[in-house]
VOGU-3710 file (C-alpha; in Angstrom, 3 decimals, decimal comma):
1> mprpavrvyv> 0,099/-0,035/-0,042  1,544/3,329/-1,143  2,370/5,767/1,764  0,358/9,009/1,741  1,995/12,244/0,465  3,463/14,740/2,907  2,134/18,375/2,689  4,310/21,337/2,430  3,444/24,562/4,257  3,859/27,415/1,711
11> lgrdgpepdg> 4,679/30,839/3,003  3,036/33,654/1,166  0,334/31,423/-0,339  -3,242/31,516/1,097  -4,320/28,027/2,255  -5,515/25,997/5,252  -3,883/26,283/8,547  -1,268/23,798/9,726  -2,870/21,144/11,853  -2,071/20,779/15,412
21> ddasnpgrdl> -3,400/22,228/18,688  -1,937/25,601/18,201  -0,904/26,685/14,610  0,742/29,838/15,945  2,997/27,881/18,416  6,402/27,810/16,812  7,542/24,860/18,991  4,662/22,536/18,475  5,235/18,863/18,131  4,880/17,863/14,401
31> gdasdrdsdc> 5,756/14,285/14,972  8,150/12,133/12,880  9,857/14,180/10,234  9,266/11,642/7,482  5,784/10,467/8,325  3,910/13,457/9,666  1,072/14,517/7,405  -0,114/18,065/7,959  -3,075/19,806/6,481  -0,927/22,895/5,935
41> gdaidrdgdl> -0,711/23,405/2,181  -0,051/21,572/-1,049  0,704/17,841/-1,138  4,194/16,679/-2,183  5,213/13,185/-3,096  7,613/11,113/-0,812  10,478/11,549/-3,435  10,453/15,303/-2,543  8,743/16,803/-5,650  7,333/20,123/-4,691
51> pshtarigsf> 4,186/21,806/-6,067  4,820/24,190/-8,904  6,415/27,480/-8,075  7,291/26,547/-4,609  10,739/26,968/-2,964  11,596/24,707/-0,206  13,559/26,504/2,392  13,421/24,078/5,299  11,172/22,277/7,672  9,233/23,073/10,802
61> lardgsagap> 11,265/22,568/13,924  9,534/20,246/16,330  9,871/20,516/20,118  12,207/17,474/20,316  14,547/19,117/17,828  13,573/16,895/14,841  12,466/18,221/11,448  8,798/18,419/10,944  6,693/19,088/7,811  8,425/20,798/4,929
71> vgvdldrpha> 8,296/24,541/4,656  8,344/26,467/1,267  7,902/29,897/-0,079  5,441/30,941/-2,778  7,181/31,861/-6,038  4,109/32,298/-8,222  3,353/35,750/-7,187  5,714/38,732/-6,304  6,465/39,311/-2,706  8,406/41,705/-0,359
81> gvvfgkrgtg> 10,430/40,172/2,412  13,071/40,764/5,013  15,632/38,342/6,424  17,036/39,287/9,823  19,748/37,791/12,007  22,869/38,799/13,877  26,143/37,872/12,394  26,745/34,174/12,224  23,247/33,059/12,635  22,485/32,119/8,992
91> ksytlgvlae> 21,092/35,284/7,329  23,143/35,222/4,206  22,901/31,448/4,123  19,116/31,711/4,047  19,341/34,161/1,260  21,433/31,766/-0,735  18,916/28,955/-0,143  16,144/31,209/-1,595  18,431/31,932/-4,575  18,979/28,252/-5,286
101> elaaadgvap> 15,148/27,669/-5,296  14,533/30,584/-7,571  17,180/29,393/-9,965  15,216/25,972/-10,264  11,944/27,556/-10,810  10,247/28,557/-14,044  9,093/32,048/-14,885  11,291/33,857/-12,262  14,934/35,199/-12,050  16,975/35,943/-9,012
111> vvvdpmgvfg> 19,458/38,896/-8,970  21,520/38,865/-6,008  23,314/41,982/-4,538  26,435/40,575/-2,957  28,415/43,250/-0,931  30,647/40,780/0,814  31,533/38,446/-2,169  29,949/35,379/-0,441  27,549/34,249/-3,124  29,892/33,004/-5,747
121> gleaaggqvv> 28,863/29,472/-5,073  25,579/30,121/-6,971  27,697/29,566/-10,155  27,157/25,887/-9,283  23,428/26,437/-9,959  24,066/27,894/-13,315  24,580/31,438/-12,085  26,969/34,095/-13,118  28,942/36,511/-10,963  29,230/39,954/-12,697
131> dpavrpgsip> 31,166/43,057/-11,858  29,019/46,101/-11,360  28,570/48,201/-14,445  26,256/51,253/-14,663  25,327/53,407/-17,463  25,717/57,004/-16,270  22,404/57,823/-17,849  20,719/55,364/-15,583  21,232/57,585/-12,660  18,754/60,467/-12,716
141> pstwpdllgl> 20,335/63,910/-13,249  18,929/65,073/-9,894  20,763/62,276/-8,134  24,198/62,969/-9,448  25,076/65,731/-6,936  24,188/63,575/-3,968  26,060/60,566/-5,537  29,192/62,870/-5,898  28,885/64,458/-2,489  27,951/67,871/-3,858
151> dpesgpgslv> 25,250/70,252/-2,769  22,805/70,435/-5,525  22,293/74,186/-4,949  26,107/74,891/-5,171  27,698/75,831/-8,380  29,410/72,537/-9,132  26,415/70,442/-7,999  24,072/72,422/-10,162  26,364/72,288/-13,068  26,675/68,485/-12,860
161> wrvvadavdg> 22,962/68,233/-12,617  22,431/70,403/-15,662  25,209/68,733/-17,770  23,798/65,088/-17,086  20,246/66,290/-17,740  21,261/67,795/-21,115  23,241/64,725/-22,005  20,380/62,212/-21,431  17,738/64,401/-22,974  16,416/62,367/-25,941
171> gaspslaalr> 17,529/59,054/-24,543  21,392/59,300/-25,076  23,739/57,193/-23,025  26,677/59,448/-22,322  29,975/58,344/-20,993  31,809/60,096/-18,054  34,317/61,467/-20,548  31,572/63,038/-22,501  30,125/64,583/-19,256  33,538/65,994/-18,357
181> davaaadapa> 33,798/67,463/-21,857  30,400/69,084/-21,377  31,520/70,507/-18,024  34,639/71,902/-19,566  32,614/73,683/-22,248  29,929/74,910/-19,942  29,250/78,600/-19,455  30,296/78,737/-15,795  33,111/80,106/-13,700  36,407/78,266/-14,119
191> etrraaanhl> 36,418/77,311/-10,367  33,014/75,817/-10,707  33,968/73,843/-13,827  37,179/72,569/-12,181  35,306/71,349/-9,108  32,650/69,670/-11,200  35,254/67,851/-13,335  37,235/66,660/-10,276  34,187/65,020/-8,879  33,386/63,327/-12,249
201> rlaaswgifd> 36,963/62,182/-12,243  36,420/60,643/-8,843  33,296/58,786/-10,201  35,463/57,423/-12,966  37,961/55,948/-10,588  35,241/53,799/-9,087  35,306/51,758/-12,264  31,666/50,995/-12,564  30,469/53,543/-15,016  30,257/52,444/-18,608
211> adarsvtsla> 28,156/54,044/-21,284  27,919/50,675/-23,032  27,054/48,503/-20,029  24,814/45,610/-20,411  21,104/46,423/-19,699  19,659/45,331/-16,409  17,108/43,378/-18,373  19,768/41,037/-19,583  20,594/39,996/-16,002  17,249/38,506/-15,512
221> adgdpavidl> 16,411/37,265/-19,060  17,266/33,625/-18,674  16,352/32,952/-15,146  19,827/31,891/-14,002  21,112/33,675/-10,863  23,000/36,846/-11,532  25,214/37,772/-8,692  26,404/41,359/-8,593  29,702/41,295/-6,837  30,175/44,547/-4,799
231> agvpdaaaaa> 32,917/43,275/-2,634  35,616/46,129/-2,432  33,472/48,643/-4,370  33,275/52,036/-2,665  30,007/52,665/-0,847  28,843/55,355/-3,243  29,588/53,246/-6,243  27,848/50,247/-4,692  24,805/52,359/-4,033  24,692/53,563/-7,542
241> avravargly> 24,830/50,052/-8,837  21,903/49,039/-6,615  19,928/51,912/-7,583  20,359/51,183/-11,241  19,518/47,497/-10,882  16,426/48,061/-8,665  14,970/50,798/-10,812  16,022/48,930/-14,021  14,140/45,774/-13,071  11,065/47,832/-12,156
251> daridgrlrr> 11,039/49,847/-15,320  11,645/46,716/-17,423  8,519/45,067/-16,066  6,424/48,316/-16,440  7,564/48,536/-20,025  7,082/44,853/-20,867  10,624/44,301/-21,630  11,014/41,508/-19,092  8,827/38,504/-19,183  10,156/36,760/-16,042
261> lpwllvdeah> 9,222/37,902/-12,662  12,539/39,186/-11,136  13,439/38,679/-7,428  16,069/41,151/-6,162  17,866/39,683/-3,151  19,970/42,309/-1,295  22,374/41,294/1,343  23,617/43,754/3,917  20,553/45,880/2,891  20,994/48,438/5,604
271> affdgvaepa> 23,945/49,852/3,688  21,713/50,867/0,783  18,801/52,567/2,575  20,838/55,723/3,411  21,827/57,096/0,001  21,026/57,186/-3,639  19,790/53,541/-3,743  16,918/54,251/-1,205  14,251/55,713/-3,449  14,495/52,767/-5,920
281> lrtlltrgra> 14,255/50,213/-3,072  11,368/52,015/-1,501  9,635/51,842/-4,929  10,068/48,141/-4,950  8,760/47,842/-1,415  5,733/49,950/-1,982  4,939/49,373/-5,612  6,995/46,510/-6,999  4,408/43,812/-6,509  2,056/45,460/-9,051
291> pgvslvcatq> 4,407/45,011/-11,958  5,741/41,748/-10,556  9,032/42,604/-8,923  9,959/40,995/-5,574  12,424/42,390/-3,125  14,031/40,566/-0,268  16,292/42,625/2,141  18,631/40,714/4,406  20,523/42,485/7,090  22,158/41,933/10,553
301> rpaalpsvav> 20,994/45,568/11,546  17,068/45,643/11,239  17,177/48,913/13,134  19,016/50,618/10,168  16,150/49,637/7,808  13,380/52,084/7,479  10,064/51,069/9,036  8,510/50,749/5,608  10,746/47,601/4,994  9,002/45,834/7,749
311> sqsdllvshr> 5,527/47,179/7,221  5,493/46,437/3,558  6,903/42,923/3,833  4,540/39,895/3,677  7,372/37,556/4,419  9,586/37,907/7,392  12,352/35,526/8,367  14,270/36,287/11,560  17,244/34,350/12,872  18,533/35,272/16,355
321> ltaardvdrl> 18,735/38,902/17,376  20,166/40,355/20,617  20,520/44,172/20,109  17,506/46,030/21,829  17,094/48,358/18,694  17,016/45,487/16,265  14,497/43,567/18,447  12,397/46,714/18,543  12,406/46,909/14,753  11,290/43,235/14,609
331> aeaeatylag> 8,492/44,025/17,048  7,057/46,456/14,481  5,921/43,301/12,556  3,733/42,290/15,317  0,053/42,049/14,438  -3,197/41,076/16,186  -2,927/37,577/14,908  0,411/36,933/16,742  -0,023/35,952/20,221  2,645/37,004/22,683
341> dlaarlpegv> 5,936/38,683/22,433  7,241/37,890/18,962  10,782/38,772/19,761  10,791/36,406/22,752  10,079/33,604/20,249  13,293/33,951/18,306  15,146/30,707/18,123  18,685/30,244/19,565  20,368/27,883/17,211  22,328/28,774/13,969
351> gealvvddat> 20,088/28,037/10,919  16,988/28,223/12,916  14,544/31,061/12,154  11,133/32,439/13,153  9,087/32,847/9,981  6,096/35,297/9,946  3,563/34,686/7,149  1,248/37,588/6,507  -0,879/35,590/3,934  -1,954/32,943/6,471
361> etahtvrire> -1,400/35,302/9,563  0,875/32,825/11,382  4,331/32,484/12,779  6,499/29,340/12,935  9,922/28,207/13,838  11,786/26,694/10,940  15,035/24,952/10,352  16,649/26,177/7,178  17,610/23,421/4,715  21,173/22,707/3,790
371> rrtphggesp> 22,606/24,605/0,813  23,170/22,623/-2,445  25,814/25,132/-3,626  28,933/26,260/-1,787  28,463/28,979/0,774  31,026/31,572/1,095  29,816/33,402/4,184  31,518/31,436/6,872  34,039/33,454/8,988  37,769/32,417/8,570
381> rasrpsdae> 39,399/30,802/11,507  43,011/30,863/12,742  42,777/27,059/13,315  41,905/26,434/9,612  44,335/28,501/7,484  43,552/28,287/3,712  45,436/25,822/1,511  46,919/28,739/-0,197  48,885/29,518/2,867
//
């Protein structure tokens, strides 16, 4: 007699509640990990096949420490999500698990912002690691003074603004050299032209601006993971790259130039919500789901994210947090359907997380599954020097 199928609980997908005496109790006993049948979502076969457009991220954590029913994330519709966790608890690892699942799904495309250079292992899932390359014209003229550290009302700041605006008028893609030439020919005092040109030379030294850079659309065209390697890139340049990618994906969906639903996964996201990238990220949080763009922000400093990042997220995954400010930001996610102190329910173990699902109005403790591709986020140890040494 064939054994019955197990059911997978799918975060972000409306469906029946998990069975058990208390569906909101993150430590409830789900029984044997291999045999427990739960009325918590779509059925999966015993060989591990998942329902369509479902990412398996782990399993419920039972009270005895065993793995309970499998837990997935809905990939059929766009979502906004946050992944929290202090250093070393598995935040980046979880983001990598989600990227692996997106790589294996149809109709979606993961784009990973990698500030620390830890997601290169996704090449094993067919991904590509790309250096940041930004067309100067993809940064709005009004943003250039801020990007260069200039007062927009100053002579050099207003000159850069005007030169970029004139260059992109009509859809041109100017190079930084062309912008410097325009500054040199501008009707402005010599001191103003010199200051503006020096700041544009600084931008050129970042090595990310290229008038012929590939389009953002191409990063998400085939569905394979695209990892934007920002390790070692200056903060301002990294922010410019994130701004260009976030807005580019949004515009491509609005204009119908991108058929797949892109998922932008941003690690160390707190670093990009205080600068030129913030407006584009806020757009994805507040309006991205309408055209089909998902955004998942991972950070070890939740307090450094704006409140909108939590309030607009329908998926929240939190590993262990200890700083009071970070716990307070997590508490902003509490809603009437969550019983008790949400922060007090955070798990202690590495790789364990509390997941809050707004679609089903529940919270559960989950053990994140093991990565299938190499993870580069583990801290080095003096007791394990590299082979190269």
